[in-house]
C-alpha positions in Angstrom: -86.1 -107.9 -48.9 -86.2 -111.7 -48.2 -84.0 -113.6 -50.6 -82.0 -110.6 -51.8 -79.3 -111.1 -49.3 -80.5 -108.5 -46.7 -81.3 -111.1 -44.1 -77.6 -112.2 -44.2 -74.6 -110.4 -42.8 -72.1 -109.1 -45.4 -69.7 -112.0 -44.6 -72.5 -114.6 -44.9 -73.8 -113.1 -48.2 -70.3 -113.0 -49.7 -69.8 -116.6 -48.7 -73.2 -117.7 -50.1 -72.7 -115.9 -53.4 -69.2 -117.3 -53.8 -70.6 -120.8 -53.4 -73.9 -120.9 -55.3 -75.3 -119.4 -58.5 -77.8 -116.5 -57.8 -81.1 -116.2 -59.6 -81.8 -112.7 -61.1 -84.5 -111.2 -63.3 -83.4 -108.6 -65.9 -85.5 -106.2 -68.0 -84.8 -104.5 -71.3 -87.3 -101.7 -72.1 -88.0 -101.3 -75.8 -90.2 -99.1 -78.1 -90.7 -98.3 -81.8 -89.7 -94.6 -82.5 -91.4 -92.2 -84.8 -88.7 -93.1 -87.3 -89.9 -96.7 -87.2 -86.6 -97.9 -85.6 -86.3 -100.0 -82.5 -85.2 -98.1 -79.4 -83.7 -99.7 -76.2 -84.0 -98.2 -72.8 -81.0 -98.2 -70.5 -80.2 -96.8 -67.0 -77.0 -95.1 -66.0 -75.6 -96.7 -62.8 -72.4 -97.3 -60.9 -70.6 -100.6 -61.5 -68.9 -102.7 -58.8 -65.6 -101.3 -60.3 -66.5 -97.8 -59.4 -67.3 -96.7 -63.0 -70.6 -95.3 -64.3 -72.0 -97.2 -67.2 -75.3 -97.8 -69.1 -77.1 -100.9 -68.0 -80.2 -102.9 -68.3 -82.7 -103.0 -65.4 -82.8 -105.9 -63.0 -81.6 -107.5 -59.8 -81.9 -110.6 -57.6 -85.0 -112.7 -57.4 -86.5 -113.0 -53.9 -87.5 -116.2 -52.1 -91.0 -117.4 -53.2 -91.0 -114.7 -55.9 -91.5 -115.7 -59.5 -89.1 -114.5 -62.2 -91.9 -112.2 -63.6 -92.7 -110.8 -60.2 -89.0 -110.0 -59.7 -88.8 -108.3 -63.1 -91.9 -106.2 -62.2 -90.5 -105.2 -58.9 -87.2 -104.1 -60.4 -88.9 -102.2 -63.2 -91.2 -100.4 -60.8 -88.3 -99.5 -58.5 -86.3 -98.0 -61.3 -88.8 -96.2 -63.7 -92.0 -94.2 -63.7 -94.0 -92.5 -66.5 -94.0 -88.7 -66.7 -97.4 -87.3 -67.7 -98.0 -84.1 -69.7 -99.0 -82.1 -66.7 -95.7 -82.9 -65.0 -97.1 -85.5 -62.6 -95.9 -89.1 -62.6 -97.6 -92.4 -62.6 -96.5 -96.0 -62.0 -95.8 -98.3 -64.9 -98.4 -100.9 -65.5 -96.9 -104.2 -64.2 -98.9 -106.2 -66.8 -96.5 -104.8 -69.4 -94.0 -107.4 -68.1 -94.8 -110.8 -69.7 -95.4 -113.8 -67.5 -92.4 -115.7 -68.8 -88.9 -114.6 -69.7 -87.9 -114.5 -73.4 -84.3 -115.6 -72.9 -81.7 -116.6 -70.2 -78.3 -115.2 -69.7 -75.4 -115.9 -67.3 -72.9 -113.6 -65.5 -69.7 -115.4 -64.5 -67.0 -114.4 -62.0 -64.4 -114.8 -64.8 -64.3 -113.2 -68.2 -65.6 -115.6 -70.9 -66.8 -115.0 -74.4 -70.6 -115.0 -74.7 -71.2 -114.4 -71.0 -71.5 -111.4 -68.7 -68.8 -110.6 -66.1 -69.4 -110.0 -62.4 -66.4 -110.8 -60.1 -68.8 -110.9 -57.1 -71.0 -113.8 -58.1 -72.3 -116.2 -60.7 -75.8 -115.0 -61.7 -78.4 -116.8 -63.8 -80.6 -114.2 -65.4 -84.2 -114.5 -66.7 -84.4 -111.8 -69.4 -87.6 -109.9 -70.1 -88.3 -107.6 -73.0 -90.9 -104.9 -72.0 -92.6 -102.5 -74.4 -92.8 -99.1 -72.8 -94.0 -95.6 -74.0 -91.5 -92.8 -74.7 -92.4 -90.8 -71.6 -90.5 -93.0 -69.2 -87.9 -91.5 -66.8 -85.8 -92.8 -63.9 -87.6 -92.8 -60.6 -86.5 -89.7 -58.7 -84.5 -90.6 -55.6 -83.6 -94.1 -56.9 -80.0 -94.8 -55.9 -79.4 -97.3 -58.7 -80.9 -95.6 -61.8 -79.0 -92.3 -62.0 -80.6 -91.6 -65.4 -82.7 -93.3 -68.0 -82.3 -92.8 -71.8 -83.6 -94.3 -75.0 -81.0 -95.4 -77.6 -81.7 -96.4 -81.1 -80.5 -100.0 -81.4 -77.9 -99.3 -84.0 -76.6 -96.3 -82.1 -75.9 -97.9 -78.7 -73.1 -96.8 -76.4 -69.7 -98.3 -77.0 -69.0 -101.6 -75.3 -66.7 -99.8 -72.8 -69.7 -97.6 -71.8 -72.0 -100.6 -71.2 -72.4 -102.7 -68.0 -70.4 -106.0 -68.5 -73.0 -108.3 -70.0 -75.6 -105.8 -71.0 -74.7 -106.2 -74.7 -75.3 -110.0 -74.3 -78.8 -109.5 -72.9 -79.5 -107.0 -75.7 -78.4 -109.6 -78.2 -80.5 -112.3 -76.6 -83.6 -110.2 -76.7 -83.2 -108.6 -80.1 -80.9 -110.4 -82.6 -81.9 -113.9 -81.5 -85.6 -113.1 -81.3 -87.4 -115.7 -83.6 -90.4 -113.4 -83.8 -88.3 -111.0 -85.9 -88.3 -113.4 -88.9 -92.1 -113.8 -88.8 -92.5 -110.1 -88.6 -89.9 -109.6 -91.4 -91.8 -111.9 -93.8 -95.1 -110.2 -93.0 -93.7 -106.7 -93.4 -91.9 -107.7 -96.6 -95.2 -108.9 -98.2 -97.0 -105.8 -97.0 -94.3 -103.5 -98.3 -94.4 -105.1 -101.7 -98.2 -104.8 -101.8 -98.0 -101.1 -100.9 -95.3 -100.5 -103.5 -97.4 -102.1 -106.2 -100.5 -100.0 -105.2 -98.4 -96.9 -105.2 -97.5 -97.2 -108.9 -100.9 -98.6 -110.0 -102.5 -95.3 -108.8 -101.0 -93.0 -111.4 -101.6 -95.5 -114.2 -105.3 -95.7 -113.5 -105.6 -92.0 -112.8 -104.0 -91.1 -116.2 -106.5 -93.4 -118.0 -109.4 -91.7 -116.3 -108.0 -88.2 -116.8 -107.4 -88.7 -120.5 -111.1 -89.7 -121.0 -112.5 -86.9 -118.8 -110.4 -84.1 -120.1 -111.2 -85.1 -123.7 -114.8 -84.5 -122.8 -114.2 -81.3 -120.8 -112.1 -79.7 -123.6 -114.0 -81.1 -126.6 -115.3 -78.4 -129.0 -118.6 -80.2 -129.6 -119.2 -81.2 -125.9 -122.4 -79.9 -124.3 -122.1 -77.3 -121.5 -123.4 -79.7 -118.7 -121.0 -82.5 -119.9 -118.1 -80.1 -119.7 -119.0 -79.1 -116.1 -119.4 -82.7 -115.0 -116.3 -83.9 -116.7 -114.2 -81.1 -115.3 -115.4 -81.6 -111.7 -114.9 -85.4 -111.9 -111.4 -84.8 -113.3 -110.6 -82.5 -110.4 -111.9 -85.0 -107.9 -110.0 -87.9 -109.4 -106.8 -85.8 -109.3 -107.2 -85.1 -105.6 -108.1 -88.7 -104.8 -105.2 -90.0 -106.8 -102.7 -87.7 -105.0 -104.1 -88.7 -101.6 -104.1 -92.4 -102.4 -100.5 -92.4 -103.9 -99.2 -90.4 -100.9 -100.8 -92.8 -98.5 -99.6 -96.0 -100.1 -96.1 -94.4 -100.5 -96.0 -93.4 -96.8 -96.9 -97.0 -95.7 -94.4 -98.5 -98.1 -91.6 -96.3 -96.9 -92.5 -97.0 -93.2 -92.4 -100.8 -93.8 -89.0 -100.4 -95.7 -87.6 -98.6 -92.6 -88.8 -101.3 -90.3 -87.4 -104.1 -92.6 -84.1 -102.3 -92.7 -84.2 -102.0 -88.9 -84.6 -105.8 -88.5 -81.8 -106.4 -91.1 -79.4 -104.3 -89.1 -80.3 -105.9 -85.8 -79.9 -109.4 -87.1 -76.8 -108.6 -89.2 -78.6 -109.5 -92.4 -77.7 -108.0 -95.8 -79.3 -104.5 -95.7 -81.6 -105.0 -98.7 -84.0 -102.2 -97.7 -81.5 -99.5 -97.0 -81.8 -96.1 -98.8 -80.4 -96.5 -102.3 -77.3 -94.6 -103.3 -77.9 -91.2 -105.0 -78.2 -91.1 -108.8 -77.0 -88.2 -110.9 -79.1 -86.4 -113.5 -82.8 -86.7 -113.9 -82.8 -90.1 -112.2 -81.8 -88.3 -109.0 -85.2 -86.7 -108.6 -87.6 -88.5 -106.3 -90.2 -90.3 -108.5 -92.9 -90.2 -105.9 -92.6 -86.5 -105.6 -92.5 -85.9 -109.3 -95.6 -88.1 -109.9 -97.5 -86.4 -107.1 -96.8 -83.0 -108.7 -97.8 -84.4 -112.1 -101.1 -85.7 -110.8 -101.7 -82.3 -109.1 -101.2 -80.6 -112.5 -104.0 -82.7 -114.0 -106.2 -81.3 -111.1 -105.0 -77.8 -112.0 -105.9 -78.5 -115.7 -109.4 -79.7 -114.7 -109.8 -76.5 -112.6 -108.9 -74.4 -115.6 -111.2 -76.3 -117.8 -114.0 -75.7 -115.3 -113.3 -72.0 -115.1 -113.2 -71.6 -118.9 -116.5 -73.5 -119.2 -118.3 -71.3 -116.8 -116.7 -67.9 -117.5 -115.3 -68.1 -121.0 -117.2 -70.8 -122.9 -116.2 -69.3 -126.2 -112.6 -70.1 -125.6 -113.4 -73.8 -125.8 -115.2 -73.5 -129.1 
């Protein structure tokens, strides 16, 4: 490949890389898991020191090749998608953005805040690429021995990572300014869902009190009892569905907020609260969902009594 060193002899390439910085493009695959946490994709490869470590994807930039084109080439040479039928397909190159999101340097000497590569000084253009879960290492690739997704707060130890990989991860995650914008938007949405979650039972109880008073009233007409009981049952079902939905969205946003807090080393405001003893230890969402369901059961009983045992209601 022109510009990657293959047109030089080994001696010439070693002399060149010892004299000039080398341009490289590096790629960090990312995705959001089912648990709403950020996952990072790393390949297992052999280091220049003869060790096997987890590493980002990347390599040298060729002559007349843009940084994005180099990133797409390295991504395509390392990974493929595995389809449900067992076949494989190429990764869409458009997943790689046109411009890098960060830069990083590998030096020939160990220095805090930089990667370490005794062979050369490399200047890296870093790309973050969103990929689906069904990505695997390209079979037969000599560099990517294995590909694996790691939750960002459960990454391999530094001694298991390629020297400098943790620096690229930091550049593309903790220092990502988009995180703060997303955090503010998610926080506002989470507060909104939390408010709607607890407005639902308050409104439902008001409606249920009115409808069940009619359905169980001794002087209420037969048709009015039927209509009130049916409406009470419908409202109970709608309230349970609505509360469950708002609660699910609120909890999902809380997990994403906690994910950003951990990644940026912020105070974990949205972490799961400590357990509480006694009645306060029960989950309020679950208890209120059961309570609203009981109103539906009461409406169903009132409907049955009205139809089959009207004398029982007076």
